[in-house]
Every structure is written in C-alpha cells, then in structure tokens.
C-alpha positions in Angstrom: 10.6 15.9 20.4 8.1 17.5 18.1 6.6 15.4 15.3 8.5 17.5 12.7 11.7 16.5 14.5 10.6 12.9 14.5 9.8 13.0 10.7 13.3 14.6 10.0 14.9 11.8 12.1 13.0 9.1 10.3 14.0 10.5 6.9 17.6 10.9 8.0 17.8 7.3 9.2 16.3 6.1 5.9 18.7 8.2 3.9 21.6 7.0 6.0 20.6 3.4 5.4 20.7 4.0 1.6 24.3 5.4 1.9 25.4 2.5 4.1 23.7 -0.3 2.3 24.4 0.6 -1.3 28.1 -0.5 -1.3 27.1 -3.9 0.1 24.2 -4.6 -2.2 26.2 -6.0 -5.1 28.5 -8.0 -2.7 25.5 -9.9 -1.3 23.6 -10.1 -4.5 20.8 -7.8 -3.4 20.5 -6.2 -6.8 18.0 -6.2 -9.7 19.7 -7.6 -12.9 18.3 -6.5 -16.3 17.1 -9.2 -18.7 15.4 -9.4 -22.1 11.9 -10.2 -20.7 10.7 -7.5 -18.3 13.7 -5.7 -16.8 15.2 -3.2 -19.2 17.0 -0.9 -16.8 20.7 -0.2 -17.2 23.1 -1.9 -14.8 22.6 -3.7 -11.5 20.3 -1.7 -9.3 20.5 -2.2 -5.5 17.2 -3.5 -4.0 17.6 -1.7 -0.7 14.6 0.7 -0.8 12.5 -1.5 1.4 15.2 -2.0 4.0 15.9 1.7 4.2 12.2 2.4 4.7 12.1 -0.3 7.4 15.1 1.3 9.2 13.4 4.7 9.4 10.1 3.0 10.4 11.7 1.2 13.4 13.3 4.4 14.7 10.0 6.3 14.2 8.1 3.6 16.2 10.7 3.7 19.0 10.5 7.5 19.5 6.9 8.3 18.6 4.6 5.4 19.5 4.1 4.0 23.0 5.0 0.3 23.2 1.9 -1.8 23.7 0.6 -5.1 22.4 -0.6 -3.5 19.1 2.6 -1.7 18.3 4.8 -4.7 19.2 2.6 -6.9 17.1 3.0 -4.6 14.1 6.8 -4.5 14.7 6.9 -8.3 14.8 4.8 -8.8 11.7 6.5 -6.1 9.7 9.9 -7.6 10.6 8.8 -11.0 9.3 7.6 -9.4 6.1 10.9 -7.6 5.7 12.9 -10.8 6.3 10.6 -12.6 3.7 11.2 -9.8 1.2 14.9 -9.8 1.6 15.0 -13.5 1.1 12.8 -13.2 -1.9 15.0 -10.4 -3.4 18.0 -12.6 -2.9 16.8 -16.1 -3.9 13.4 -15.5 -5.7 11.3 -17.7 -3.4 8.4 -19.8 -4.6 4.9 -18.1 -4.6 3.6 -20.9 -2.3 6.2 -20.1 0.4 5.5 -16.3 0.1 1.8 -17.0 0.5 2.4 -19.3 3.5 4.5 -16.7 5.3 2.0 -13.9 4.5 -0.8 -16.1 5.9 1.1 -16.6 9.1 1.7 -12.9 9.4 -2.1 -12.2 9.0 -2.9 -14.7 11.7 -0.3 -13.1 14.0 -1.8 -9.7 13.3 -5.3 -10.9 14.3 -4.1 -12.8 17.4 -1.9 -10.0 18.6 -4.4 -7.1 18.2 -7.7 -8.9 18.5 -8.8 -7.1 15.4 -10.0 -8.7 12.2 -12.5 -7.8 9.5 -15.6 -8.9 11.4 -18.0 -6.5 9.7 -18.2 -4.6 6.4 -20.0 -1.5 7.7 -23.3 -0.3 6.2 -22.2 -0.9 2.6 -25.8 -0.9 1.3 -26.8 2.2 3.1 -29.7 0.5 4.9 -28.7 1.5 8.4 -27.4 -1.9 9.4 -23.8 -3.1 9.4 -23.0 -6.3 7.6 -21.6 -8.7 10.3 -19.6 -11.6 8.9 -18.6 -13.1 12.2 -15.9 -15.8 12.2 -15.7 -15.8 8.4 -13.9 -12.5 9.0 -10.7 -14.2 9.9 -10.4 -15.8 6.5 -11.4 -12.5 4.9 -8.6 -10.8 6.8 -6.0 -13.2 5.6 -7.2 -12.7 2.0 -7.2 -8.9 2.6 -3.6 -9.0 3.9 -2.4 -11.1 1.0 -4.4 -9.0 -1.5 -3.0 -5.7 -0.3 0.6 -7.0 -0.2 0.3 -8.2 -3.8 -1.7 -5.2 -5.1 1.0 -2.8 -4.2 3.7 -5.3 -5.4 2.0 -5.4 -8.8 2.1 -1.7 -9.5 5.8 -1.5 -8.9 6.7 -1.3 -12.6 7.7 2.3 -13.2 10.2 4.4 -11.2 8.4 6.2 -8.4 5.0 4.7 -9.0 4.7 2.5 -6.0 6.4 5.1 -3.8 4.2 8.0 -4.8 0.9 6.0 -4.8 1.6 4.5 -1.4 2.6 8.0 -0.1 -0.8 9.3 -1.3 -2.5 6.4 0.5 -0.6 7.0 3.8 -1.2 10.7 3.7 -4.9 10.2 3.0 -5.2 7.8 6.0 -3.2 10.3 8.2 -5.8 13.0 7.3 -8.7 10.7 8.3 -7.0 9.6 11.5 -6.3 13.2 12.3 -9.9 14.3 11.7 -11.0 11.6 14.1 -8.3 12.2 16.8 -6.6 8.9 16.4 -3.0 10.1 17.0 -1.3 6.7 17.2 -2.3 5.5 13.8 -1.9 9.0 12.3 1.7 9.0 13.6 2.4 5.6 12.1 1.0 6.7 8.7 3.2 9.9 8.8 6.3 7.9 9.9 6.0 5.6 6.9 5.5 8.7 4.7 8.6 10.3 6.0 10.6 7.1 5.5 9.5 7.0 1.9 11.0 10.4 1.0 14.7 9.4 0.7 13.7 6.3 -1.3 11.8 8.4 -3.8 14.6 10.9 -4.1 17.0 8.0 -5.0 14.6 6.0 -7.1 13.6 9.0 -9.3 17.2 10.3 -9.6 16.3 13.7 -8.0 19.7 14.0 -6.4 22.2 11.9 -8.3 25.1 13.6 -6.5 23.8 12.2 -3.2 22.2 8.9 -4.1 22.8 6.0 -6.5 19.6 4.8 -8.1 17.8 2.1 -6.1 14.7 0.0 -6.3 12.1 -0.9 -3.7 12.4 -4.6 -4.1 9.8 -7.1 -2.9 10.9 -6.1 0.6 9.5 -2.6 0.2 6.4 -3.5 -1.7 5.4 -6.2 0.8 6.2 -3.9 3.8 4.1 -1.1 2.3 1.2 -3.4 1.4 1.1 -4.9 4.9 1.3 -1.5 6.6 -1.5 -0.2 4.4 -3.8 -3.1 5.3 -2.8 -2.9 8.9 -3.8 0.8 9.0 -7.0 0.2 7.1 -8.1 -2.5 9.6 -7.2 -0.2 12.4 -9.2 2.6 10.9 -12.3 0.6 10.2 -12.3 -1.7 13.3 -10.4 -0.1 16.1 -12.8 1.7 18.4 -12.0 5.3 19.3 -13.8 7.7 21.6 -17.0 9.0 20.1 -16.6 12.7 19.2 -17.6 15.3 16.7 -16.9 14.1 13.1 -16.3 10.5 14.0 -18.3 7.9 12.1 -20.8 6.1 14.4 -21.9 2.5 14.3 -25.4 2.4 15.7 -25.1 -1.3 16.3 -21.8 -1.5 18.2 -22.1 2.0 19.8 -18.4 2.6 19.0 -16.8 5.2 16.8 -14.2 4.4 14.1 -11.9 6.5 12.0 -13.5 5.7 8.6 -15.8 3.2 6.9 -14.9 0.2 4.8 -16.3 2.0 1.8 -14.0 4.9 2.4 -11.0 2.6 2.8 -11.6 1.3 -0.8 -11.1 4.8 -2.1 -7.8 5.2 -0.3 -6.3 2.1 -2.2 -8.5 2.5 -5.3 -5.8 2.5 -8.0 -3.8 -0.5 -6.8 -7.0 -2.4 -6.0 -8.7 -1.6 -9.4 -5.6 -2.3 -11.4 -5.0 -5.7 -9.6 -8.6 -6.8 -10.1 -8.7 -5.7 -13.7 -5.3 -7.4 -14.5 -6.0 -10.7 -12.7 -9.5 -10.8 -14.1 -8.2 -10.3 -17.6 -5.6 -13.0 -17.2 -8.2 -15.5 -16.0 -10.5 -14.6 -18.9 -7.6 -15.4 -21.3 -7.1 -18.7 -19.3 -3.7 -17.6 -18.1 -2.2 -17.8 -14.6 -3.2 -14.8 -12.5 0.5 -14.6 -11.5 1.9 -14.7 -15.1 3.7 -11.5 -15.9 2.5 -9.5 -18.9 2.1 -5.9 -20.1 -1.5 -5.4 -19.0 -0.9 -3.0 -16.2 -2.0 0.6 -16.7 1.6 1.9 -16.8 2.3 -0.5 -19.7 -0.9 0.4 -21.5 -0.2 4.1 -21.3 3.2 3.6 -22.8 2.1 1.1 -25.5 -1.3 2.8 -26.4 -0.7 6.5 -25.9 3.1 6.5 -26.5 3.6 8.1 -23.1 7.1 8.2 -21.6 7.6 6.6 -18.2 7.5 10.0 -16.5 4.3 11.0 -18.2 2.7 7.6 -17.4 3.8 8.1 -13.8 2.3 11.6 -13.7 -1.1 10.5 -15.1 -1.4 7.5 -12.7 -0.3 9.4 -9.6 -2.8 12.2 -10.5 -5.5 9.5 -10.8 -4.5 7.9 -7.5 -4.6 11.3 -5.7 -8.0 12.0 -7.3 -9.5 8.7 -6.0 -8.1 9.4 -2.5 -9.5 12.9 -2.5 -12.9 11.8 -3.5 -13.0 9.2 -0.7 -11.9 11.7 1.9 -14.3 14.4 0.7 -17.3 11.9 0.8 -16.2 10.9 4.3 -15.9 14.5 5.5 -19.3 15.3 4.0 -20.6 12.3 6.1 -22.3 10.7 3.1 -24.2 7.5 3.4 -21.8 4.5 3.2 -24.0 2.9 0.6 -23.5 6.0 -1.6 -19.7 5.9 -1.1 -19.7 2.2 -2.0 -21.9 2.6 -5.1 -19.8 5.5 -6.3 -16.7 3.3 -5.9 -18.3 0.5 -8.0 -19.3 3.0 -10.7 -15.8 4.5 -10.6 -14.2 1.0 -11.0 -16.6 0.2 -13.9 -15.7 3.4 -15.7 -12.0 2.9 -15.0 -12.1 -0.7 -16.5 -14.1 0.6 -19.5 -11.7 3.4 -20.3 -8.6 1.1 -19.9 -10.3 -1.5 -22.0 -10.7 1.0 -24.8 -7.0 1.9 -24.7 -6.2 -1.8 -24.9 -8.4 -2.2 -28.0 -6.9 0.8 -29.6 -3.4 -0.6 -29.0 -4.5 -4.0 -30.6 -5.5 -2.3 -33.9 
C-alpha cells in the first residue's frame, strides 16, 4: 500500500471512531461540561478526540511501520498515556498521580529504546557536544513531562492544539525526510493524518458529518508524548551518515536534527508554557493554577480578537517558528547560532506579550 493510501486509511479510521464513539460519550460521562469558571462552551461536548487519534495511529503503526523493540515500546507507552488520559477525562485525577504515570512512561521509553537525552549537541557553537551522561535520564523524564503539559496547556481555543501540533509533526516529517529517516517520518505523518478528522469536527468544518468534539487530556497527553518521542529520536537516534545529515564529530554518528533545531519545532508551546509558569511563580501562585495568562486569552482580552482571529495569529506564529528552525537547519547553520537565535526570539516574544498584558491592565 502506498503511503497516500495509508494516510487515507488512518484518517478514515479516526473519522469512523468519532462516529462510533460520539453516541456513547455522554452515556459514560466522557464529556466536557460548561461551568462559570473557565469552560464557557454550549452543551456537553464529547472528549473523544484523543481516542479517535489513537485509533488511527494504531492502524497506521500496524500497516506502515515494521514491528521492533522501538515501535512496540512506543505503542506500549502511548497506550498507557491514552489510558491515563481517558481516566483523567472521566474522573479528573490528581496531578500527583498523573505525574507518577508520566514518569513511569518516560522510564519505559528509555529502557525500551536505549535512548535518552545524553547530550545537548553543540549548543554554544564551539565544536564540542555537551555530554550530560547519566543526568540525562532525569532530564529525559523532565522533558517528557514538560512536553506533555506544554501541549496540554495550549488547549484553550478550538483548533489551537490540533493545528499547532500538526505544524510540529509536519516540520519533523520534513526534517526526517531530508535525512532519510523513513520510519520516524512515517510516524510523524501518520499522527498528522489522524489529526485531520479531529480538526474537522472540532472546528465545525462539516457539521453535517460530525458533532463538535474536544481533544480531552487523552489527546493532549498523547500528542505531547509523541512529540517528545520523535524529538528524542531525531536528536539521538543514529542514522547512516549521508549528504545533508548533521554530523557529530565526537560520536561519528549522524542524526536527523540538533537539539537547538528541536526547540524551534515546539517553540510556541514551549515559550508559552515557560512564560506562563514563570509569571505565576513571580506572582507567588501555583504553576498549575488556572488563569487567563495564556497568549490566546491575552489576544482576546487585550486586542479584542475573536477566538478564530486569535487562532489564526497563534498558528501563523507557530508556523513561522517551525519554518525558521527548518530553514536554519537546511542552511547548516552553527548550532550555537540556532540556539542564540531561539533565546533572542523567546526574549522578544516574552517582551511583546508582556506589553499586551500591561496594555490590558490599564
């Protein structure tokens, strides 16, 4: 089967899952109920987006990716994440329990693949990779938890999580393709195909076919985990040295892209999470306490943007960040320059958002 056929099959299975699961969502309590605090939507919205994406993903893995220890480990870890997400959507689990399970998943990922963040690449552009040794296991756990929650935190406007993650997956697919890593390219494209029916339903693009649905914690955690899985694969899984492949002079191994480039692929979720959590801590509030400090809230409160306009602005920004990262990688720029540019970009982003917040406070 051609990959186009596989993509159509994955999208079909995801769409079919939405049709089949929607009638049962209310019966089992898998719905998002509006309240007077943060949820202002109309009616009870099924939280089945994540399950539909997972269904398409499993089929895609079965037909497009050869079973090995790595793919089986991904399937096991993602299945645990989905089970956790469904339980959280149903019962609103405690943050401590979610963190515990996410930590277990990170450990399983490391043990099943042998991959972990053991070096940060040549972030300072001095010609030497930054080797962090065994400390990398702890950093990998933090990265998994951080990615899962970064993507969860931007899920505040219809379509935002879906489109931003689609941009990230397509960006990674491009980089994997450039460097002849077909397995990880296929995984990134499979997830992208599985996202399409969800976006159609979530954005109300075909109301005659789909009832409106939400991603739920199931979807945001699955997406966050898959993103960090692919980023670690891209920065740490050795591929044959060939034209266009980044080359680590110390390890003598090629890799799909550098850690600095990886930051650009998840720039918006990462920048928004760091800015929001940092702001809450400066105000001496819990980092997990909900508020209206995310960019989509600020655009609506400060600029008076509608949700769709805020969505358009943020997705354009996310696509811009990913494009910059890919372009710098293709141009084979020094990793130190890529990292420095990212830091400057984050500082500029935080400054401009801070100005909007001050404007809104007046």
